C-alpha positions as CSV (number, residue, x, y, z in Angstrom):
1,M,16.3,-136.8,-145.5
2,K,14.9,-137.7,-142.5
3,K,18.4,-138.8,-141.5
4,I,20.0,-135.3,-142.7
5,I,17.7,-133.3,-141.0
6,A,17.8,-135.5,-137.7
7,Y,21.6,-135.2,-137.8
8,S,21.8,-131.2,-138.6
9,F,18.9,-130.9,-136.0
10,L,21.6,-132.7,-133.1
11,L,24.4,-130.1,-134.4
12,S,24.7,-126.4,-133.1
13,G,21.1,-125.6,-134.0
14,L,21.8,-125.3,-137.5
15,V,18.8,-126.5,-138.7
16,M,14.7,-125.9,-138.1
17,S,14.4,-123.4,-135.6
18,G,17.7,-122.8,-135.0
19,C,19.2,-122.9,-138.2
20,K,16.7,-119.9,-139.2
21,K,18.1,-118.1,-136.2
22,Y,21.4,-118.8,-137.5
23,L,20.5,-117.4,-141.2
24,E,18.7,-114.4,-139.3
25,T,21.8,-113.5,-137.8
26,E,23.7,-110.9,-140.1
27,P,26.4,-109.9,-140.5
28,L,28.0,-113.4,-138.9
29,S,31.1,-113.2,-136.9
30,Q,34.3,-113.4,-139.0
31,A,34.8,-116.6,-137.2
32,S,31.2,-117.5,-138.7
33,E,32.2,-116.2,-142.1
34,T,35.6,-118.2,-142.0
35,T,34.6,-121.3,-140.7
36,F,31.0,-121.9,-142.5
37,W,29.9,-121.8,-146.2
38,K,32.9,-123.8,-147.6
39,T,32.1,-127.5,-147.9
40,V,28.7,-129.5,-149.5
41,D,28.2,-130.6,-146.0
42,D,27.9,-126.7,-145.0
43,A,25.7,-126.0,-148.0
44,Q,23.2,-128.6,-147.6
45,T,22.9,-127.8,-143.8
46,G,22.6,-124.0,-144.8
47,L,19.4,-125.3,-147.1
48,N,18.0,-127.6,-144.6
49,A,16.7,-124.5,-143.1
50,V,15.3,-123.3,-145.9
51,Y,13.7,-126.5,-145.8
52,S,12.2,-125.5,-143.0
53,T,9.9,-122.7,-143.9
54,L,8.2,-124.9,-146.1
55,P,4.7,-125.4,-145.1
56,D,4.2,-127.3,-142.2
57,S,1.2,-129.4,-140.0
58,R,0.3,-125.5,-139.0
59,D,-1.8,-125.8,-142.6
60,F,-3.8,-128.3,-140.8
61,W,-5.9,-125.2,-138.7
62,R,-5.8,-123.1,-141.8
63,D,-8.6,-125.5,-143.5
64,C,-10.7,-123.4,-140.8
65,H,-10.8,-120.0,-143.3
66,S,-12.4,-122.0,-146.0
67,D,-16.2,-123.2,-146.0
68,N,-14.6,-126.4,-144.7
69,S,-13.9,-126.5,-141.2
70,V,-15.0,-124.0,-137.8
71,M,-11.8,-123.2,-135.4
72,T,-13.3,-123.8,-132.0
73,N,-11.8,-120.7,-130.7
74,A,-11.8,-118.0,-133.4
75,W,-9.6,-115.9,-131.6
76,G,-6.9,-118.3,-130.5
77,E,-3.3,-117.8,-133.1
78,G,-3.4,-114.1,-133.2
79,G,-6.9,-113.9,-135.1
80,M,-6.8,-117.2,-137.3
81,G,-10.4,-118.1,-137.2
82,Y,-11.8,-114.7,-137.8
83,I,-10.9,-115.1,-141.7
84,C,-14.0,-116.9,-142.5
85,Q,-16.2,-114.3,-140.3
86,G,-14.7,-111.1,-141.9
87,N,-13.6,-110.2,-138.6
88,Q,-9.7,-110.0,-139.1
89,T,-7.8,-106.6,-138.8
90,P,-4.4,-105.5,-140.4
91,A,-3.3,-105.7,-136.9
92,D,-4.0,-109.1,-136.2
93,T,-1.1,-111.2,-135.5
94,Y,-1.7,-113.7,-137.4
95,I,-2.1,-111.8,-140.6
96,S,1.0,-110.8,-140.0
97,E,2.6,-114.7,-139.7
98,E,1.5,-115.3,-143.6
99,W,3.2,-112.0,-144.4
100,A,6.3,-114.1,-144.4
101,Y,9.3,-111.8,-145.3
102,A,11.9,-113.6,-142.4
103,D,11.0,-116.8,-145.0
104,I,11.9,-114.6,-147.9
105,R,14.9,-113.3,-146.6
106,I,16.1,-116.7,-145.3
107,A,15.6,-118.2,-148.5
108,L,17.8,-115.2,-150.5
109,Y,20.2,-115.3,-147.7
110,Y,20.9,-118.9,-148.9
111,L,21.6,-118.2,-152.5
112,D,23.5,-115.3,-152.0
113,K,26.1,-117.2,-149.8
114,L,25.9,-120.7,-152.2
115,S,26.8,-118.8,-155.3
116,A,29.9,-117.9,-153.7
117,M,30.6,-121.6,-152.4
118,D,33.1,-123.2,-154.8
119,I,31.8,-126.7,-154.5
120,D,30.7,-129.4,-156.7
121,A,29.1,-127.7,-159.8
122,S,26.5,-130.1,-159.7
123,M,25.4,-130.3,-156.6
124,K,25.4,-126.6,-156.2
125,K,23.3,-126.0,-159.3
126,R,20.5,-128.9,-157.8
127,F,21.1,-127.3,-154.1
128,D,20.5,-123.9,-155.9
129,A,17.2,-125.1,-157.6
130,E,15.7,-126.5,-154.5
131,A,16.1,-123.0,-152.5
132,R,14.7,-121.2,-155.4
133,F,11.8,-123.9,-155.4
134,I,11.4,-122.7,-151.7
135,L,11.5,-119.5,-152.6
136,A,9.3,-118.8,-155.5
137,M,6.7,-121.2,-153.4
138,R,6.5,-118.4,-150.7
139,Y,6.0,-115.7,-153.2
140,F,3.4,-117.4,-154.7
141,R,1.3,-118.3,-151.4
142,M,1.7,-114.1,-150.3
143,T,0.7,-112.7,-153.6
144,Q,-2.6,-115.0,-153.3
145,L,-3.4,-113.2,-150.0
146,F,-1.9,-110.0,-150.2
147,G,-1.9,-109.6,-153.7
148,D,0.9,-106.4,-155.1
149,I,3.9,-107.6,-152.4
150,P,7.2,-106.2,-152.0
151,L,9.6,-107.9,-154.5
152,I,13.2,-108.5,-153.1
153,K,15.2,-110.8,-155.9
154,E,18.9,-112.5,-154.9
155,K,20.1,-110.5,-152.5
156,P,18.6,-110.5,-149.0
157,V,17.5,-107.0,-147.8
158,D,15.9,-106.3,-144.4
159,L,12.6,-105.0,-145.9
160,D,11.5,-102.6,-143.0
161,A,14.5,-101.0,-143.5
162,S,14.9,-100.8,-147.1
163,A,11.6,-98.8,-147.7
164,L,10.7,-100.9,-150.3
165,P,7.4,-100.2,-152.1
166,R,4.9,-103.0,-153.5
167,S,5.2,-104.7,-156.6
168,P,2.9,-105.5,-159.1
169,K,1.3,-109.2,-158.0
170,Q,2.0,-110.1,-162.1
171,E,6.0,-109.0,-161.5
172,V,6.0,-111.7,-158.3
173,L,4.5,-114.1,-160.3
174,D,6.9,-114.4,-163.2
175,Y,9.8,-113.7,-160.6
176,A,8.3,-117.0,-158.8
177,L,8.2,-118.8,-162.4
178,Q,11.7,-117.7,-163.5
179,N,12.7,-119.6,-160.4
180,V,10.4,-122.5,-160.7
181,E,11.8,-122.7,-164.5
182,T,15.4,-123.6,-163.1
183,A,13.8,-125.9,-160.4
184,V,12.2,-127.7,-163.1
185,E,15.4,-127.8,-165.4
186,N,17.7,-128.6,-162.8
187,L,16.4,-130.7,-160.3
188,P,16.2,-134.8,-160.2
189,E,12.9,-136.8,-160.7
190,S,13.6,-138.6,-157.7
191,Y,16.5,-139.2,-154.9
192,S,17.8,-142.3,-152.8
193,G,19.1,-143.0,-149.5
194,A,19.3,-140.1,-147.2
195,D,18.7,-138.1,-149.8
196,V,14.7,-139.1,-150.0
197,G,11.9,-136.3,-149.6
198,R,14.5,-133.5,-150.6
199,I,12.3,-131.5,-153.8
200,T,12.2,-132.9,-156.9
201,K,11.2,-132.1,-160.5
202,G,7.9,-133.3,-160.3
203,A,7.3,-130.7,-157.2
204,A,8.6,-128.0,-159.6
205,Y,6.5,-128.8,-161.9
206,L,3.7,-129.4,-160.2
207,L,4.2,-125.8,-158.1
208,K,4.5,-124.2,-161.8
209,A,1.2,-125.7,-162.7
210,N,-0.2,-124.5,-159.8
211,I,1.0,-120.9,-160.5
212,Y,-0.3,-120.7,-164.2
213,L,-3.6,-122.2,-163.0
214,Y,-4.1,-119.4,-160.3
215,M,-3.4,-117.0,-162.9
216,A,-5.5,-118.6,-165.6
217,S,-8.4,-118.9,-163.1
218,Y,-8.1,-114.9,-161.9
219,K,-8.4,-113.8,-165.4
220,K,-11.5,-115.8,-166.3
221,F,-13.8,-115.7,-162.9
222,H,-12.1,-112.2,-161.5
223,E,-11.4,-110.7,-164.7
224,N,-13.9,-111.8,-167.2
225,A,-10.8,-112.1,-169.7
226,N,-10.2,-115.9,-170.4
227,D,-6.8,-116.9,-171.9
228,A,-6.1,-120.3,-173.0
229,A,-2.3,-120.1,-173.2
230,L,-2.8,-120.0,-169.0
231,W,-4.9,-122.7,-169.0
232,T,-2.7,-124.4,-171.6
233,K,0.7,-124.0,-169.5
234,A,-1.2,-124.9,-166.2
235,A,-2.0,-128.3,-167.9
236,E,1.4,-128.7,-170.1
237,A,2.7,-129.0,-166.0
238,A,0.6,-131.0,-164.2
239,D,0.7,-133.8,-167.3
240,A,4.4,-133.8,-167.6
241,V,4.4,-135.2,-163.5
242,T,1.7,-137.7,-164.7
243,T,5.0,-139.3,-166.8
244,L,7.2,-139.2,-163.8
245,G,6.2,-142.6,-162.1
246,Y,3.8,-141.1,-159.1
247,D,0.3,-143.2,-158.9
248,L,-2.6,-143.3,-156.5
249,E,-1.8,-145.4,-153.4
250,P,-5.0,-147.7,-153.0
251,D,-5.6,-146.8,-149.4
252,Y,-6.4,-142.9,-149.1
253,S,-6.2,-143.0,-145.0
254,Y,-3.1,-144.3,-145.5
255,L,-1.6,-141.2,-146.9
256,F,-1.9,-139.5,-143.4
257,K,-0.2,-141.6,-141.2
258,Q,3.6,-141.8,-139.6
259,Q,3.8,-145.2,-141.7
260,S,3.9,-143.5,-145.1
261,N,6.3,-141.2,-144.4
262,N,8.3,-141.7,-147.9
263,N,7.0,-145.0,-148.0
264,N,4.4,-144.2,-150.8
265,T,3.8,-143.3,-154.2
266,E,1.5,-140.5,-154.5
267,V,3.1,-138.2,-152.1
268,I,5.5,-135.9,-154.3
269,L,6.4,-133.1,-151.5
270,A,6.2,-133.3,-147.7
271,Y,7.2,-131.4,-144.6
272,Q,9.6,-134.0,-143.2
273,Y,8.6,-134.5,-139.3
274,V,11.6,-136.8,-137.6
275,K,10.3,-139.5,-134.9
276,D,11.5,-138.2,-131.5
277,K,13.1,-134.7,-132.9
278,L,10.6,-133.1,-135.2
279,V,6.9,-133.9,-134.0
280,Q,3.5,-132.3,-134.3
281,Y,0.6,-132.6,-132.4
282,L,-2.3,-132.7,-135.1
283,P,-4.0,-135.4,-133.3
284,L,-4.7,-133.3,-130.4
285,L,-6.5,-130.7,-132.5
286,A,-8.1,-133.3,-134.9
287,S,-9.8,-135.5,-131.8
288,P,-11.9,-134.1,-128.9
289,S,-12.1,-135.2,-125.5
290,G,-12.6,-138.9,-124.3
291,V,-11.2,-140.6,-127.0
292,G,-8.3,-142.3,-128.4
293,Q,-5.9,-144.3,-126.3
294,T,-4.9,-141.0,-123.8
295,G,-9.3,-139.6,-124.2
296,E,-6.7,-136.5,-124.5
297,G,-8.3,-134.4,-127.4
298,W,-8.6,-130.6,-127.9
299,A,-11.7,-130.1,-130.6
300,S,-9.7,-127.2,-132.3
301,F,-11.3,-127.9,-135.4
302,C,-14.5,-129.0,-136.5
303,P,-16.1,-130.0,-140.3
304,T,-18.9,-128.0,-141.2
305,R,-22.3,-130.1,-141.8
306,D,-22.2,-128.2,-145.6
307,L,-19.0,-130.5,-145.7
308,I,-20.4,-133.7,-144.1
309,D,-23.2,-133.5,-146.7
310,S,-21.9,-132.4,-150.0
311,Y,-20.6,-135.8,-150.2
312,E,-21.9,-138.4,-153.0
313,T,-23.3,-141.5,-152.3
314,T,-22.2,-144.6,-153.8
315,D,-24.5,-144.0,-157.5
316,G,-23.1,-140.6,-157.8
317,Q,-25.7,-138.7,-156.9
318,S,-25.9,-136.0,-154.0
319,I,-28.1,-136.7,-150.6
320,E,-31.1,-134.8,-152.0
321,T,-31.8,-137.1,-154.6
322,S,-30.4,-140.7,-154.0
323,P,-32.8,-143.3,-153.4
324,L,-29.5,-145.1,-151.7
325,Y,-29.4,-142.1,-149.0
326,N,-30.8,-142.8,-145.5
327,K,-31.2,-140.1,-143.1
328,S,-31.3,-142.8,-139.9
329,N,-28.3,-144.3,-140.8
330,P,-26.4,-141.7,-143.2
331,F,-23.2,-142.6,-143.5
332,V,-22.9,-145.8,-145.2
333,N,-23.4,-146.1,-149.3
334,R,-21.5,-142.9,-149.7
335,D,-17.9,-141.8,-150.8
336,K,-15.1,-144.0,-149.1
337,R,-13.4,-140.6,-148.3
338,L,-16.7,-139.6,-145.9
339,A,-16.0,-142.2,-143.3
340,E,-12.1,-142.3,-143.8
341,T,-11.7,-138.6,-143.1
342,F,-14.7,-137.9,-140.2
343,M,-15.2,-139.0,-137.1
344,L,-19.0,-139.4,-137.1
345,P,-21.4,-139.5,-135.3
346,G,-22.7,-143.0,-134.2
347,Q,-19.4,-144.2,-135.6
348,P,-17.3,-146.9,-133.1
349,V,-13.6,-145.2,-131.7
350,I,-11.4,-146.4,-129.4
351,R,-11.7,-145.4,-126.3
352,P,-8.8,-145.2,-123.3
353,D,-10.6,-148.5,-121.5
354,G,-9.5,-150.2,-124.6
355,S,-13.2,-150.4,-125.8
356,T,-14.6,-149.4,-128.8
357,K,-18.0,-147.3,-128.4
358,P,-20.0,-144.6,-130.8
359,Y,-19.2,-141.8,-130.6
360,N,-22.3,-139.6,-129.7
361,P,-21.1,-135.6,-129.5
362,H,-24.9,-134.5,-128.8
363,P,-25.2,-132.8,-125.5
364,S,-27.8,-135.3,-124.5
365,Y,-25.4,-138.1,-123.8
366,N,-23.2,-136.4,-121.7
367,N,-20.0,-137.7,-122.8
368,P,-16.7,-136.4,-123.3
369,E,-17.0,-135.5,-126.4
370,K,-20.4,-133.2,-126.0
371,M,-20.2,-130.8,-128.0
372,N,-20.4,-127.1,-126.7
373,A,-18.5,-128.1,-124.0
374,E,-14.5,-127.7,-123.2
375,G,-13.2,-130.4,-125.9
376,G,-15.8,-131.2,-127.2
377,G,-16.0,-128.7,-130.5
378,L,-18.6,-126.5,-132.2
379,T,-20.6,-129.1,-135.1
380,G,-20.6,-132.5,-133.7
381,Y,-18.3,-133.6,-136.3
382,M,-14.3,-134.6,-135.9
383,Y,-11.4,-135.7,-137.8
384,L,-9.7,-138.8,-138.6
385,K,-7.7,-137.4,-141.0
386,F,-4.3,-136.7,-139.8
387,N,-5.2,-138.2,-136.5
388,D,-4.3,-141.8,-134.6
389,L,-5.8,-142.5,-132.2
390,T,-3.8,-145.6,-131.3
391,L,-0.9,-143.1,-130.4
392,L,-0.2,-143.1,-127.0
393,D,1.6,-140.2,-126.7
394,P,-0.5,-138.1,-129.3
395,Y,1.9,-134.8,-128.6
396,T,4.8,-136.6,-130.3
397,N,3.1,-137.5,-134.2
398,Y,5.8,-137.5,-136.5
399,G,3.4,-138.2,-139.8
400,N,4.9,-135.8,-143.1
401,W,2.3,-133.1,-144.0
402,P,2.4,-133.8,-147.5
403,I,2.3,-130.7,-149.6
404,Y,1.9,-132.0,-153.5
405,R,0.2,-135.4,-153.9
406,Y,0.1,-137.1,-157.7
407,A,-4.0,-136.8,-157.1
408,E,-3.5,-132.9,-157.7
409,A,-1.6,-133.3,-161.0
410,L,-4.3,-135.2,-162.0
411,L,-6.8,-132.3,-160.8
412,V,-5.1,-129.7,-161.9
413,L,-4.9,-131.3,-165.2
414,A,-8.5,-131.7,-165.3
415,E,-9.5,-128.4,-164.3
416,A,-7.3,-126.8,-167.0
417,L,-8.2,-129.1,-170.2
418,N,-11.6,-128.3,-168.9
419,E,-11.5,-124.6,-169.4
420,Y,-9.9,-124.7,-172.7
421,D,-10.7,-128.2,-174.5
422,P,-13.5,-129.4,-172.7
423,G,-13.7,-132.3,-175.1
424,N,-10.1,-133.9,-174.1
425,A,-10.4,-137.4,-173.1
426,K,-7.8,-136.9,-170.4
427,I,-10.6,-135.2,-168.4
428,Q,-12.5,-138.3,-168.0
429,W,-9.4,-140.3,-167.4
430,A,-7.9,-138.0,-164.2
431,V,-11.1,-137.4,-162.4
432,D,-12.4,-140.9,-162.9
433,K,-8.7,-142.3,-161.5
434,I,-9.9,-139.8,-158.0
435,R,-12.9,-141.1,-158.0
436,A,-12.5,-144.9,-158.4
437,R,-10.3,-144.9,-155.2
438,A,-13.6,-143.3,-153.4
439,G,-15.6,-145.9,-154.4
440,L,-17.8,-143.5,-156.9
441,P,-19.0,-144.0,-160.4
442,G,-16.9,-142.1,-163.1
443,V,-17.8,-139.2,-165.2
444,A,-18.6,-140.5,-168.7
445,A,-22.0,-138.9,-168.2
446,I,-21.1,-135.4,-168.2
447,A,-18.0,-135.4,-170.5
448,G,-17.8,-132.6,-172.7
449,D,-20.1,-130.7,-170.3
450,Q,-17.7,-127.7,-169.0
451,A,-19.9,-126.7,-166.4
452,K,-21.2,-129.7,-165.2
453,M,-17.5,-130.8,-165.7
454,R,-16.3,-127.4,-163.8
455,E,-18.6,-128.3,-161.1
456,A,-17.7,-132.0,-160.6
457,I,-13.5,-131.0,-160.5
458,R,-14.4,-128.5,-157.7
459,E,-16.3,-131.2,-155.8
460,E,-13.7,-133.7,-156.2
461,R,-10.7,-131.0,-155.3
462,R,-12.8,-130.5,-152.1
463,H,-13.3,-133.9,-150.7
464,E,-9.7,-134.9,-152.1
465,F,-7.6,-132.2,-150.3
466,V,-9.9,-131.6,-146.9
467,A,-7.6,-130.0,-143.9
468,E,-4.9,-130.0,-146.6
469,H,-5.3,-125.8,-146.9
470,K,-6.6,-125.9,-150.8
471,R,-10.1,-125.3,-150.3
472,Y,-9.5,-121.7,-149.6
473,F,-7.3,-120.6,-152.2
474,D,-9.4,-122.5,-154.7
475,I,-12.9,-120.0,-153.2
476,L,-10.9,-117.6,-153.8
477,R,-9.6,-117.9,-157.3
478,W,-12.6,-119.2,-158.5
479,K,-14.7,-116.1,-156.8
480,I,-17.3,-118.1,-155.0
481,A,-15.7,-116.9,-151.8
482,E,-18.5,-114.7,-151.5
483,D,-20.9,-117.1,-152.1
484,V,-20.2,-120.0,-149.3
485,L,-18.6,-117.6,-146.5
486,N,-21.8,-115.9,-146.4
487,V,-23.7,-118.3,-145.2
488,P,-23.6,-119.7,-141.2
489,A,-21.9,-122.6,-140.7
490,Y,-23.5,-125.2,-138.8
491,G,-23.2,-128.6,-137.2
492,I,-25.4,-131.9,-136.0
493,N,-28.8,-131.5,-135.9
494,S,-29.9,-130.0,-132.6
495,D,-32.7,-132.3,-132.0
496,V,-31.1,-135.8,-130.4
497,N,-34.7,-137.3,-131.6
498,D,-34.2,-136.5,-135.4
499,P,-32.8,-138.7,-137.7
500,I,-29.1,-137.2,-137.6
501,G,-29.0,-137.7,-141.5
502,D,-32.0,-135.4,-142.2
503,W,-30.7,-132.0,-143.7
504,T,-34.1,-130.5,-143.3
505,K,-34.1,-130.4,-139.6
506,P,-32.9,-127.5,-136.9
507,K,-29.4,-127.8,-136.6
508,F,-26.7,-126.5,-134.4
509,L,-24.7,-123.0,-135.0
510,A,-21.6,-123.3,-134.7
511,Q,-20.7,-119.8,-136.0
512,D,-22.0,-116.9,-138.5
513,R,-19.7,-116.0,-141.1
514,H,-19.0,-113.2,-143.9
515,F,-17.4,-112.6,-146.7
516,D,-17.0,-108.9,-148.0
517,P,-16.4,-109.4,-152.2
518,A,-15.1,-105.6,-151.9
519,K,-12.8,-106.8,-149.2
520,H,-11.9,-110.1,-148.3
521,Y,-10.7,-111.3,-151.7
522,L,-7.2,-109.7,-150.5
523,W,-5.8,-109.5,-147.1
524,P,-4.8,-106.3,-145.6
525,V,-1.2,-105.6,-145.3
526,P,0.0,-106.2,-141.5
527,Q,-0.2,-102.9,-139.5
528,T,3.1,-103.2,-137.9
529,S,5.1,-103.7,-141.7
530,I,3.1,-100.0,-142.8
531,D,4.2,-98.6,-139.1
532,K,8.0,-99.2,-140.3
533,N,7.3,-98.8,-143.7
534,N,4.6,-96.1,-145.5
535,N,5.9,-97.2,-148.6
536,L,3.5,-100.0,-148.8
537,L,0.7,-97.9,-148.8
538,P,-1.8,-97.8,-150.2
539,Q,-3.5,-100.5,-148.2
540,N,-5.4,-103.1,-150.3
541,P,-8.6,-101.6,-151.1
542,N,-11.4,-101.1,-148.1
543,W,-9.2,-101.7,-145.4
C-alpha cells in the first residue's frame, strides 16, 4: 500500500491532504466528472483519500486527555490540553477537530461515486468494504465523545447547510455496525504486494468487537444494566481475530520503530507513513532537549508519576508491596514495558556528541533536559515509545501509526469474557500472553475472581497501550474518569536528595486536574456548528 500511496501522492494531489481537497470540491468540474471515476485505478486513488482520514500519529498527542500524560502547553492545538483539566469550552477549536463531518463527507462522497462505477465486481465490493470500515470507525469515535450526533447515510451532505438534527447515539452505532458487518463479509484476511497495509477482515472484526465492548461497558457502568449479549458479541468478534494468524511480536519496543512498518506479526491496521513523502515528527514531541543525535526535543507531552509508579515489579506485585522494589533504583525488576516505553531519570540516553549519559531532568543538574524550562517538560519523564534517538532528522520519521494490534484483540476478548463468563479459561490465556512478553507472572491466582481480574485487565490495557490513545476512551466507558482525573498530575520528587523511587516524598506538581461527572463524560457540540445549525440544540448536559 505504501507504493500506492506514494505514487498517488505524486499525482495531481489526489491523495492525503490533496485528495481530501479534491473530494471536498463538489460539484466537480464537468471535465473531472467525465475523466475520473471510470477505472479500478481511479477507484483506488479515490479510496486512498478516504484512508487519509484514519486516525494517525496525532493520537499520540491525545493521550494527554487521560491520566497517562500531561501536555506541556495545555492551551496549544486549540486547547487540546484542556480536556484533562476540565477547562474545555464549546468555542475551543480543538473540540471542532473531533467533530469530523468533513471526514464523514469524504467517505460518503466516495461511496456514492463508487456505487455508479462499472468496474470489476470483486474489486468494487472490496473498495466499498474498506470505505465503510473507515466511515464506521469515524462515527464510532464521534459517538464516544459527543453522544447523540447527526447521522448522514450513503449520500454526502453538507451538515451546516442541511440543518440536520442530532440522532440518538444508538442509531448511529447501529449504522456503524451495519457498515462493519459489510466490511467483515467482504474484506480479505490478508493482502500481498503493494496492497499490504490495507484494511483486512481482522481489522473489521476488531472494530466490531470494540463497538460492542463500548455498548456493553456503557450499559453496565453508566446505566447499571448489564447485558450479557453485548459482552458475548464483543468476545466473539475478538475471538475471531485470534484465528487469523496474528501473534504478539517478541520485542514490544520493535513495534513502534520504522523498521517494523508492515513487517511484523502483530499490527492489524496502521496509518501508513511513507519515507520522504508522508512523515511525522513524534520523536520531537517525545524527547526533551539535549538528547538524541540532534539534541532537538520539545518535551511536548510527559508521562505522569501515577503512570510510572503503576507498573508492577517482576513478582507481579505493586511497588508499595513488593520486596523486589528498590526506592533508590526503582526501574529494575519491573515490567519490561516500563523501560521500553519511557525515558527515565538516571537511565542512559544518546547525546548529540555521540556519548551516552544519564537522563537527569531535575533542575538542580542544570542539564539541557531540565524540567520546567524550554524543552524540559513538566514531569521529569519522557517517551522512548514512538521515539528514535538515533535519527539524524527527527522531523522526517516515517514509522507507521498502529491503530489496531493483536494485543488489543486479546485484551478485548479477556475483558468481555470476564464480564459474562468469568470462569472461562481463555481469559487467563489471553492475559498471560500479554504479561509473558512483559516479563510478568501469569494471573492463575486470580482466575475466576471477576473483580480482581477486571482490575488486572484494566491495568494491562493501560500499560500495553500507553500513548496509543486508548486510555481516555477506556476511563470514559468504565466511568472512572471522575476518579482518575480529579487528582493532580505529578512528576519526579522535588528534593533531589530523596530517593527517586520513593513515592511518599514530595513531588513536583505538573498540573491540577478536574473532571465533573455531570458534564465531562460528553464533549460539547462545537459552538461554531451550533451557530450554523440551531437544530443541533439542545447542547449536551451542563455545557
